[in-house]
C-alpha positions in Angstrom: 220.2 -100.7 -25.8 220.0 -104.0 -23.5 222.7 -102.4 -21.2 220.6 -99.3 -21.1 217.3 -100.8 -20.1 219.4 -102.9 -17.3 221.0 -99.7 -16.0 217.7 -98.0 -16.2 216.2 -100.7 -14.2 219.0 -100.9 -11.8 218.4 -97.2 -10.7 214.6 -97.7 -10.5 214.9 -100.7 -8.2 217.9 -98.8 -6.2 215.5 -95.7 -5.8 212.4 -97.9 -4.6 214.7 -99.7 -2.0 215.9 -96.2 -0.7 212.3 -94.9 -0.5 211.6 -98.2 1.3 214.1 -97.9 3.8 213.7 -94.2 4.7 209.8 -94.9 5.1 210.8 -97.7 7.5 210.3 -96.7 11.2 213.3 -96.6 13.8 215.6 -95.4 11.0 217.3 -92.0 11.5 219.1 -89.9 9.0 221.2 -86.7 9.8 219.5 -83.7 8.0 222.0 -81.5 6.5 220.2 -78.4 7.3 218.1 -79.1 10.9 215.5 -76.6 11.8 215.5 -74.5 15.0 214.0 -76.1 17.8 210.7 -74.6 18.4 210.3 -72.4 21.7 208.0 -74.4 24.4 204.9 -72.4 25.1 203.2 -71.9 28.2 200.8 -74.6 27.8 203.9 -77.0 27.2 205.0 -76.3 30.9 201.8 -75.6 33.0 202.0 -74.2 36.2 202.0 -76.4 39.1 199.4 -76.3 41.8 201.7 -75.0 44.3 202.5 -72.0 41.7 198.5 -71.5 41.0 197.9 -71.6 45.0 200.9 -68.9 45.1 199.1 -66.6 42.3 195.6 -67.5 44.0 197.3 -65.5 47.2 198.4 -63.1 45.2 195.6 -62.1 43.7 193.7 -62.1 47.2 196.5 -59.6 48.1 196.0 -57.2 45.3 192.2 -57.4 45.3 192.2 -56.7 49.1 194.3 -53.7 48.7 192.4 -52.5 45.7 189.1 -52.8 48.3 190.9 -50.8 51.0 191.6 -48.1 48.2 188.3 -48.4 47.0 187.0 -47.6 50.6 189.4 -44.6 50.9 188.2 -43.3 47.4 184.2 -43.6 48.6 185.1 -41.9 51.7 186.7 -39.0 50.0 184.1 -38.9 47.5 181.1 -38.8 50.2 182.9 -36.3 52.3 183.5 -34.1 49.1 179.9 -34.3 48.2 178.8 -33.0 51.6 181.4 -30.6 51.6 180.3 -28.9 48.6 176.8 -28.9 49.7 178.0 -27.1 53.0 180.0 -24.8 50.7 177.1 -23.7 48.6 175.0 -23.1 52.1 178.1 -20.8 53.5 178.4 -19.3 50.2 174.7 -18.5 50.1 174.9 -17.0 53.6 177.7 -14.9 52.7 175.7 -13.4 49.9 172.6 -12.7 52.2 174.7 -11.2 54.8 176.5 -8.6 52.5 173.0 -7.9 51.0 171.7 -7.5 54.8 174.8 -5.3 55.6 174.1 -3.1 52.5 170.5 -2.5 53.5 171.6 -1.3 57.1 174.0 1.0 55.7 172.0 2.6 53.3 169.5 3.1 56.5 172.0 4.6 58.6 173.3 6.7 55.5 169.7 8.0 55.1 169.5 8.8 59.0 172.9 10.8 58.6 171.7 12.5 55.5 168.2 13.7 57.0 170.1 14.9 60.3 172.3 17.1 57.9 169.0 18.7 56.0 167.7 19.8 59.5 170.9 21.6 60.0 173.0 19.3 61.9 171.2 20.2 65.3 170.6 17.6 67.5 167.1 16.2 67.7 166.7 17.6 71.4 167.6 21.1 70.4 165.3 21.0 67.4 162.0 20.0 69.7 163.2 22.4 72.4 163.0 25.0 69.7 159.6 24.2 68.2 157.7 26.4 70.6 155.0 23.9 70.5 154.9 22.0 74.1 152.6 19.3 72.8 154.7 18.8 69.5 157.7 19.2 72.2 156.3 16.0 73.9 155.5 13.9 71.1 158.5 14.3 69.8 160.1 13.5 72.7 158.7 9.9 72.5 159.5 10.1 68.7 163.0 10.9 69.4 163.4 8.2 72.2 162.1 5.6 69.5 164.2 6.9 67.2 167.5 6.6 69.3 166.3 3.0 70.4 165.7 2.0 66.7 169.2 3.6 65.6 170.8 1.7 68.3 169.1 -1.4 67.3 170.1 -0.9 63.7 173.8 -0.2 64.9 173.8 -3.4 66.8 172.3 -5.3 64.1 175.2 -4.0 61.7 177.8 -5.1 64.1 176.1 -8.7 64.3 175.9 -8.9 60.5 179.4 -8.2 60.0 180.6 -10.5 62.7 178.4 -13.3 61.1 179.4 -12.2 57.8 183.2 -12.3 58.8 182.4 -16.0 60.3 180.9 -16.8 57.4 183.9 -16.2 55.0 186.1 -17.6 57.7 184.0 -21.0 57.4 183.7 -20.9 53.9 187.7 -20.7 53.4 188.4 -23.3 55.9 185.6 -25.7 53.9 187.1 -25.0 50.6 190.7 -26.0 52.0 188.9 -29.5 53.3 187.3 -29.9 50.1 190.6 -29.6 48.1 192.1 -31.9 50.6 189.5 -34.4 49.8 189.9 -34.1 46.2 193.4 -34.8 46.5 192.6 -37.9 48.6 190.1 -39.2 46.2 192.6 -38.6 43.4 195.4 -40.6 45.2 193.1 -43.1 46.2 191.8 -43.7 42.5 195.4 -44.2 41.5 195.9 -46.8 44.0 192.8 -48.7 43.0 193.8 -48.7 39.3 197.1 -49.8 40.1 196.1 -52.9 42.0 193.3 -53.8 39.7 195.8 -53.5 36.7 198.4 -55.6 38.6 195.9 -58.5 39.1 194.5 -58.2 35.7 198.3 -58.6 34.2 198.7 -61.5 36.3 195.7 -63.5 35.3 196.1 -62.5 31.9 199.4 -64.3 31.4 197.9 -67.7 32.7 196.7 -70.1 30.2 192.7 -71.0 29.8 193.3 -74.4 31.6 195.3 -72.4 34.2 192.6 -70.1 34.8 190.2 -73.1 35.3 192.4 -74.5 37.8 192.7 -71.3 39.7 189.0 -70.8 39.7 188.7 -74.4 41.1 191.3 -73.6 43.9 189.6 -70.3 44.5 186.2 -72.5 45.1 187.8 -75.1 47.1 189.3 -72.6 49.5 186.0 -70.8 50.0 184.3 -74.3 50.4 186.9 -75.1 53.2 186.7 -71.9 55.0 182.9 -72.2 55.0 182.7 -75.7 56.2 185.0 -74.9 59.0 182.8 -71.9 59.8 179.8 -74.2 60.2 181.3 -76.9 62.0 181.7 -74.3 64.9 178.0 -74.6 65.0 177.5 -70.8 65.3 174.8 -70.9 62.4 172.5 -73.3 64.2 171.9 -70.4 66.9 171.4 -67.8 64.4 167.6 -68.2 64.1 166.6 -64.6 63.8 164.0 -63.4 61.6 164.0 -60.3 59.3 162.2 -57.1 60.1 160.0 -55.8 57.2 163.1 -53.5 56.5 165.6 -56.2 56.7 163.3 -58.1 54.0 163.0 -55.2 51.6 166.9 -54.7 51.7 167.5 -58.6 51.1 164.8 -58.4 48.3 166.7 -55.6 46.8 170.2 -57.2 47.1 168.8 -60.5 45.7 167.5 -58.5 42.6 171.1 -57.1 41.7 172.5 -60.9 41.3 174.6 -61.2 38.2 175.2 -57.3 37.9 179.0 -56.6 37.5 181.3 -55.6 40.4 182.6 -51.9 39.6 184.8 -50.1 42.2 183.2 -46.8 43.5 179.8 -47.7 42.0 176.3 -47.5 43.7 174.1 -48.9 40.9 171.8 -49.3 39.5 174.1 -51.1 36.7 177.2 -51.9 38.6 178.1 -51.9 42.6 181.1 -52.1 44.7 180.6 -54.2 48.0 179.3 -51.4 50.1 177.5 -49.6 47.3 175.3 -52.8 47.0 174.7 -52.5 51.1 173.9 -49.1 51.4 171.5 -48.9 48.5 169.9 -52.2 49.6 168.9 -50.4 53.1 168.5 -47.0 51.2 165.7 -48.7 49.1 164.4 -50.1 52.7 164.1 -46.5 53.7 167.3 -46.3 56.1 170.1 -44.5 55.1 173.6 -46.2 56.4 177.1 -44.9 55.8 178.5 -45.5 52.3 181.8 -47.5 53.2 182.2 -50.6 54.8 184.8 -49.3 57.5 182.2 -46.5 58.2 179.2 -49.1 58.5 181.4 -51.3 60.9 182.3 -48.1 62.9 178.9 -46.6 63.1 176.4 -49.2 63.0 174.7 -51.3 65.9 177.2 -54.4 66.3 175.6 -57.7 67.3 176.7 -61.2 68.0 176.9 -63.6 65.2 174.8 -65.9 67.0 172.1 -63.1 67.0 172.0 -62.2 63.5 169.6 -62.3 61.0 168.6 -61.5 57.4 169.5 -58.1 56.5 172.1 -57.8 59.0 175.8 -56.9 57.5 178.7 -59.1 58.0 181.9 -57.0 57.6 185.1 -58.8 56.7 189.1 -58.8 57.1 190.5 -57.1 60.1 190.6 -53.6 58.2 186.8 -53.7 57.5 187.8 -53.3 53.7 184.4 -55.9 52.6 180.9 -56.0 53.7 178.1 -58.7 52.4 174.5 -58.9 53.4 173.4 -62.0 55.4 170.4 -63.4 53.9 169.7 -66.3 56.0 170.7 -70.1 56.3 174.6 -69.6 56.3 174.6 -67.4 53.1 175.2 -63.7 52.0 174.9 -61.8 48.9 178.0 -59.6 47.8 179.8 -57.9 45.0 183.3 -59.7 45.4 185.8 -57.8 43.3 186.9 -56.6 39.7 185.8 -59.1 36.9 183.0 -60.9 39.0 179.4 -60.2 39.5 176.9 -59.7 42.4 176.6 -63.3 43.8 175.5 -65.4 46.5 178.0 -67.1 48.7 179.1 -68.8 52.0 178.9 -66.2 55.0 182.1 -67.9 56.2 184.0 -68.4 53.2 186.2 -65.2 54.1 187.4 -64.2 57.4 184.5 -62.5 59.3 185.0 -59.6 61.5 181.8 -58.9 62.8 178.3 -58.3 62.3 176.0 -54.9 62.0 172.8 -54.1 62.3 171.4 -51.1 60.4 167.8 -51.3 61.4 167.1 -49.9 64.8 
């Protein structure tokens, strides 16, 4: 019994010592069945600033290409709407021309039937056989009038036939243009969605902290560009005052701040860049082209030093972006997908030039 107690005590002490040794720091023991090493998550290997800068430039390229495709889509949409309206007018002209031609043919047919009922004798012979001189003289006058009316009717029929033929030809050509622009519109839509999807995929692969750092890099790049632009002193010369129409356009653009960007949108809930500027000026009573490229082509150009609130600043060498100048070196614009209508520095992007909608 004593021996058993000593043995139990010895085992207990041995176990206690083993537990103490195993708990002591700095002592390692081999695990007979080691667990697999966990796969590192993206956050354990964060992107470097250099990598994020490369991503920022890649996103700029993708969204720029999307903006170019959006302009192409908007241009095709605008042409499609105009051509549809013109096609409706041509169709109406074809219908009216055919109805007019039918009426003229009815009149010609009635004249032919009347001649048949009179025995087929020419009007001159009928008058000479009347035996009444006065009736003959009166009839001669009516005959000349009838001949003139017949000639006029035949000439009108010929003109109507020519017009109808031209209307039909124009309608056919217009339809072909309409179909061409529908195809261009569909192709542009595919390009837009492809570029935006690629950009969104690239952004979705970033961790939250990387997205924050990327946003900071974007802000730094914009601030650097704005500072460099202001340092040229060009804004100090831009003291032009807004016109009444310009003030209305600026007010409209300001009231849209916070609304989402959506390519191809013209409001009132969402906008793309040129949708915002065109609607702002429409609210001021001035119709301007729908796309940034056409705004650059068609509107009057002014020097930066002469710009005033309400003028439009066109960006990038291909005129793929537009914003409204509101004064003091600032703009309001709809930047890109995923962003909202906002205020920014006018020099934060590469300026192509300035255009003025108001006369």
